[in-house]
C-alpha positions as CSV (number, residue, x, y, z in Angstrom):
1,M,70.1,-12.3,26.8
2,R,71.0,-10.0,23.8
3,Y,73.6,-12.6,22.6
4,F,70.8,-15.3,22.6
5,V,68.4,-13.0,20.8
6,L,71.0,-12.2,18.1
7,V,71.7,-16.1,17.7
8,L,68.1,-16.8,17.5
9,S,67.6,-14.2,14.9
10,K,70.2,-15.8,12.8
11,W,68.5,-19.3,12.9
12,V,65.2,-17.8,12.2
13,T,66.5,-15.8,9.2
14,A,68.3,-19.0,7.9
15,L,65.0,-20.6,7.4
16,A,64.2,-18.5,4.4
17,P,67.2,-19.6,2.3
18,A,66.5,-23.1,3.5
19,V,62.9,-23.0,2.2
20,W,64.2,-21.5,-1.0
21,G,66.5,-24.4,-1.5
22,T,63.4,-26.6,-1.9
23,T,62.0,-24.6,-4.8
24,Y,63.9,-26.7,-7.4
25,Y,62.2,-29.8,-6.1
26,V,58.8,-28.3,-6.0
27,T,59.1,-26.6,-9.4
28,T,60.3,-29.7,-11.1
29,E,58.0,-32.3,-9.4
30,H,54.7,-30.3,-8.7
31,L,54.5,-27.3,-11.2
32,P,53.6,-27.2,-14.9
33,P,56.8,-27.7,-17.0
34,D,58.7,-24.7,-18.6
35,R,56.8,-22.0,-16.6
36,P,59.5,-20.6,-14.3
37,L,58.3,-16.9,-14.6
38,L,54.7,-18.0,-13.8
39,A,56.2,-19.8,-10.7
40,G,57.9,-16.5,-9.7
41,L,54.7,-14.4,-10.3
42,L,52.5,-16.7,-8.3
43,R,55.1,-16.7,-5.5
44,A,55.1,-13.0,-5.2
45,L,51.9,-11.2,-6.2
46,P,49.1,-13.3,-4.3
47,A,51.2,-13.4,-1.1
48,G,52.0,-9.7,-1.4
49,L,48.3,-8.8,-1.7
50,L,47.3,-11.1,1.1
51,L,49.8,-9.4,3.5
52,V,48.6,-6.0,2.3
53,A,45.0,-7.0,3.2
54,V,45.9,-8.5,6.4
55,T,47.9,-5.5,7.6
56,R,45.8,-2.9,5.9
57,R,48.8,-0.6,5.6
58,V,50.0,1.1,2.4
59,P,53.2,3.0,1.9
60,R,53.4,6.6,3.0
61,G,55.7,9.4,2.0
62,D,59.1,8.3,0.7
63,W,58.0,4.7,1.1
64,W,56.0,4.9,-2.2
65,W,59.2,5.0,-4.2
66,R,61.2,3.2,-1.9
67,S,59.0,0.1,-2.0
68,L,59.0,0.4,-5.8
69,V,62.8,0.3,-5.8
70,L,63.1,-2.5,-3.2
71,G,60.4,-4.6,-4.8
72,T,61.9,-4.3,-8.2
73,L,65.3,-5.3,-7.0
74,N,64.5,-8.0,-4.6
75,I,61.8,-9.6,-6.7
76,G,60.9,-7.9,-10.0
77,V,64.4,-8.0,-11.5
78,F,66.0,-10.8,-9.5
79,L,63.6,-13.6,-10.4
80,P,63.5,-13.1,-14.3
81,L,67.4,-12.9,-14.4
82,L,67.5,-16.0,-12.0
83,F,65.3,-18.0,-14.3
84,L,67.0,-16.7,-17.5
85,A,70.4,-17.9,-16.1
86,A,68.7,-21.2,-15.2
87,Y,67.5,-21.7,-18.7
88,R,70.8,-20.7,-20.4
89,L,73.2,-22.3,-18.0
90,P,73.6,-25.5,-16.1
91,G,72.2,-25.2,-12.5
92,G,75.7,-25.6,-11.1
93,V,77.1,-22.6,-13.0
94,A,74.2,-20.4,-12.4
95,A,74.5,-21.3,-8.6
96,T,78.2,-20.7,-8.6
97,V,77.9,-17.3,-10.2
98,G,75.1,-16.3,-7.8
99,A,77.3,-17.2,-5.0
100,V,79.4,-14.1,-5.4
101,Q,76.4,-12.2,-3.9
102,P,77.9,-12.0,-0.5
103,L,81.1,-10.3,-1.8
104,I,78.9,-7.7,-3.7
105,V,76.9,-7.0,-0.6
106,A,80.1,-6.5,1.3
107,G,81.5,-4.1,-1.2
108,L,78.0,-2.2,-1.3
109,A,78.0,-2.1,2.6
110,V,81.3,-0.2,2.4
111,L,79.7,2.5,0.3
112,L,76.2,2.8,1.8
113,L,76.4,1.4,5.3
114,G,79.8,2.3,6.5
115,Q,80.9,-1.2,7.1
116,R,84.6,-2.0,6.5
117,M,85.6,-4.7,4.2
118,T,87.6,-7.2,6.5
119,T,89.8,-9.7,5.4
120,R,87.7,-12.3,7.3
121,T,84.7,-11.3,5.1
122,A,86.5,-11.3,1.9
123,L,88.0,-14.9,2.5
124,A,84.7,-16.2,3.7
125,G,83.1,-14.9,0.4
126,I,85.8,-16.4,-1.7
127,A,85.4,-19.7,0.2
128,G,81.6,-19.6,-0.2
129,V,82.1,-19.3,-4.0
130,A,84.5,-22.3,-4.0
131,G,82.3,-24.4,-1.8
132,V,79.2,-23.9,-4.0
133,A,81.2,-24.7,-7.0
134,L,82.4,-28.0,-5.4
135,L,78.9,-28.7,-4.4
136,V,77.1,-28.0,-7.6
137,L,79.4,-27.6,-10.6
138,R,80.0,-30.4,-13.0
139,A,83.1,-30.9,-15.2
140,D,81.0,-30.9,-18.4
141,A,79.4,-27.6,-17.5
142,R,79.2,-25.2,-20.5
143,L,79.2,-21.5,-20.4
144,D,76.9,-19.0,-22.1
145,L,77.7,-15.3,-21.9
146,V,74.1,-14.2,-21.7
147,G,73.4,-16.8,-19.0
148,V,76.5,-15.6,-17.0
149,A,75.5,-12.1,-17.3
150,A,71.9,-12.9,-16.1
151,A,73.2,-14.8,-13.1
152,L,75.7,-11.9,-12.2
153,G,72.9,-9.3,-12.8
154,G,70.5,-11.1,-10.5
155,A,73.2,-11.4,-7.9
156,V,73.8,-7.5,-8.1
157,A,70.2,-6.8,-8.0
158,M,69.6,-8.9,-4.9
159,A,72.7,-7.6,-3.2
160,A,71.6,-4.0,-3.9
161,G,68.2,-4.9,-2.6
162,V,69.6,-6.2,0.6
163,V,71.9,-3.2,1.4
164,L,69.1,-0.7,0.5
165,S,66.7,-2.6,2.7
166,K,69.1,-2.4,5.5
167,R,69.8,1.4,5.0
168,W,66.0,2.1,4.6
169,T,64.1,1.0,7.6
170,S,60.4,1.7,7.7
171,P,58.4,2.2,10.8
172,A,55.6,0.2,9.3
173,P,55.0,-3.4,10.5
174,L,57.4,-5.9,8.9
175,L,54.5,-7.8,7.3
176,A,53.2,-4.6,5.6
177,V,56.7,-3.8,4.2
178,T,57.0,-7.4,3.1
179,G,53.7,-7.2,1.4
180,W,54.5,-3.9,-0.4
181,Q,57.7,-5.4,-2.0
182,L,55.9,-8.6,-3.0
183,V,53.2,-6.6,-4.7
184,V,55.7,-4.4,-6.5
185,G,57.9,-7.4,-7.7
186,G,54.6,-9.3,-8.8
187,L,53.4,-6.4,-10.9
188,V,56.7,-6.0,-12.5
189,L,56.7,-9.7,-13.3
190,L,53.2,-9.8,-14.6
191,P,53.7,-8.4,-18.0
192,V,57.0,-10.2,-18.5
193,T,55.4,-13.5,-17.7
194,F,52.5,-13.1,-20.2
195,L,54.8,-11.9,-23.0
196,V,57.3,-14.6,-22.6
197,E,55.3,-17.7,-21.4
198,G,51.6,-16.8,-22.5
199,A,48.4,-17.4,-20.6
200,P,48.7,-20.0,-17.6
201,P,48.1,-23.6,-18.5
202,A,45.3,-25.8,-16.9
203,M,46.1,-26.6,-13.3
204,T,46.2,-29.9,-11.7
205,A,45.7,-30.6,-7.9
206,A,49.4,-31.1,-7.6
207,N,50.2,-27.8,-9.5
208,V,47.8,-25.9,-7.2
209,G,49.5,-27.4,-4.1
210,G,52.9,-26.5,-5.4
211,F,51.9,-23.0,-6.1
212,L,50.3,-22.7,-2.7
213,Y,53.6,-23.9,-1.2
214,L,55.7,-21.3,-3.1
215,G,53.4,-18.5,-2.6
216,I,52.6,-19.0,1.3
217,I,55.8,-20.7,2.5
218,G,58.4,-19.8,-0.1
219,G,56.8,-16.3,-0.6
220,A,55.0,-14.6,2.2
221,V,56.7,-16.5,5.3
222,S,60.1,-16.7,3.8
223,Y,60.4,-13.2,2.7
224,A,59.0,-11.9,6.0
225,L,61.7,-13.9,7.8
226,W,64.4,-12.6,5.3
227,F,63.4,-8.9,5.6
228,R,63.3,-9.3,9.4
229,G,66.8,-10.6,9.4
230,I,67.9,-7.7,7.4
231,R,66.4,-5.3,10.1
232,V,68.2,-6.8,12.9
233,L,71.5,-8.4,11.5
234,A,74.2,-6.9,9.6
235,A,73.7,-7.0,5.7
236,T,76.8,-9.2,5.3
237,Q,75.6,-11.7,7.9
238,V,72.2,-12.1,6.1
239,T,73.5,-12.5,2.7
240,F,75.9,-15.2,3.7
241,L,73.0,-17.2,5.0
242,G,71.7,-17.3,1.4
243,L,74.4,-19.8,0.8
244,L,72.3,-22.4,2.4
245,S,70.0,-22.5,-0.6
246,P,72.4,-24.7,-2.8
247,V,73.2,-26.8,0.2
248,V,69.5,-27.5,0.9
249,A,68.8,-28.1,-2.8
250,T,71.6,-30.6,-3.0
251,T,70.4,-32.3,0.1
252,V,66.8,-32.6,-1.0
253,G,67.9,-33.9,-4.4
254,W,69.9,-36.6,-2.6
255,L,67.3,-37.7,0.0
256,V,64.1,-37.2,-2.0
257,L,65.0,-37.5,-5.7
258,G,67.7,-40.2,-5.2
259,Q,70.4,-37.9,-6.9
260,G,73.9,-39.1,-6.3
261,L,76.3,-37.3,-3.7
262,S,79.9,-37.5,-4.2
263,A,82.7,-37.0,-1.7
264,L,83.7,-33.7,-3.5
265,Q,80.1,-32.4,-3.1
266,V,80.2,-33.2,0.7
267,V,83.6,-31.3,1.0
268,G,81.9,-28.4,-0.9
269,A,78.9,-28.4,1.6
270,V,81.4,-28.4,4.6
271,V,83.3,-25.5,3.0
272,V,80.0,-23.6,2.5
273,L,79.0,-24.0,5.9
274,A,82.2,-23.1,7.3
275,A,82.2,-19.8,5.3
276,L,78.8,-19.1,6.6
277,V,79.7,-19.6,10.2
278,V,82.9,-17.4,10.0
279,A,81.0,-14.6,8.3
280,Q,78.4,-14.5,11.2
281,R,80.9,-12.7,13.6
282,N,79.9,-9.0,13.9
283,P,81.3,-7.1,11.1
284,A,83.5,-4.0,11.7
285,Q,81.7,-0.6,11.7
286,R,83.2,2.8,10.6
287,N,82.9,4.7,14.0
288,P,82.9,8.4,13.2
289,A,84.4,9.0,16.7
290,Q,87.6,7.3,15.5
291,R,88.0,10.0,12.8
292,N,87.5,12.8,15.5
293,P,89.5,12.4,18.6
294,A,87.3,15.0,20.3
295,Q,84.3,12.8,19.9
296,R,86.2,9.9,21.6
297,N,86.6,11.9,24.8
298,P,84.0,14.5,25.6
299,T,85.8,15.8,28.6
300,R,88.8,16.5,26.6
301,K,86.6,18.3,24.0
302,V,85.2,20.6,26.6
303,E,88.6,21.3,28.0
304,R,89.9,22.1,24.6
305,E,87.0,24.5,23.9
306,K,87.5,26.2,27.4
307,K,91.3,26.6,26.5
308,V,90.5,28.2,23.1
309,E,88.0,30.6,24.8
310,Q,90.7,31.6,27.4
311,E,93.3,32.0,24.9
312,G,90.8,34.1,22.8
313,E,90.1,36.4,25.9
314,S,93.8,36.7,26.7
315,G,94.4,37.7,23.0
316,A,91.7,40.2,23.2
317,D,92.8,41.6,26.4
318,H,96.3,42.1,24.9
319,R,94.9,43.8,21.8
320,V,92.9,46.3,24.1
321,R,95.9,47.1,26.1
322,S,97.9,47.5,23.1
323,V,95.4,50.0,21.5
324,R,95.2,51.8,24.8
């Protein structure tokens, strides 16, 4: 039963990056042009306010500053860097650089969560980057140092957010915690959006529908599923599921937008999915008992303590007799 629940949790969590893979299509076909920060803002802030209003919960104690940190990393910093990379780099380059996120999460999990970096995880991470490169990278892709730095910074921010979300588990309801982070991320995005893009343009019905999709499905629902996955799965398992986004984006482009799909892209998709499946095996955990033999066998620990006490009593008797 527990195995079934675990597998179901992975499938449910995978829905979030799958939905995020449709963002490119929705943005290009239904939103105002050249307004990526506005899309990020309206994806986060209204959804967060809605969840806070529904749950009627506000952070307490340490969760005031933890929500600030998590919301900034997962949304407030990640989205602007993601859009900056998208502007300065071809989409394939940005996606390929962002695909290093599972490797970054695996490294941070060693430091903060006590997970071991296994050869399997490292190879799956490298395969994931290679698969995404085959899937979306073009031969004429140009590199821009600022764009590459932004894509890498976004991957680091999101990776840190994933690991810290795993380390800090709030007793509050999941929707409340999701709402807090979306509100914080939206508030961080608010001044940046107006400074860079100015006031929002006039909206058409298609624009409103696109923003509603991004806010409700791509924001509130998807982030709730994502953060739920972080609660119940290992951090590395969750972050590898994020590789589904470029696969879904490429598939939607082929099916809906009529974009070509080469044999090399198909190979890349297969490599990405294989890396994702391999990474879903339970990661190795550092077991403190392995570093302390006494903790592995409590009976031996008790026997050893009794032996020490007996030796101590014998030594004390010997000293008493010597004094006498």
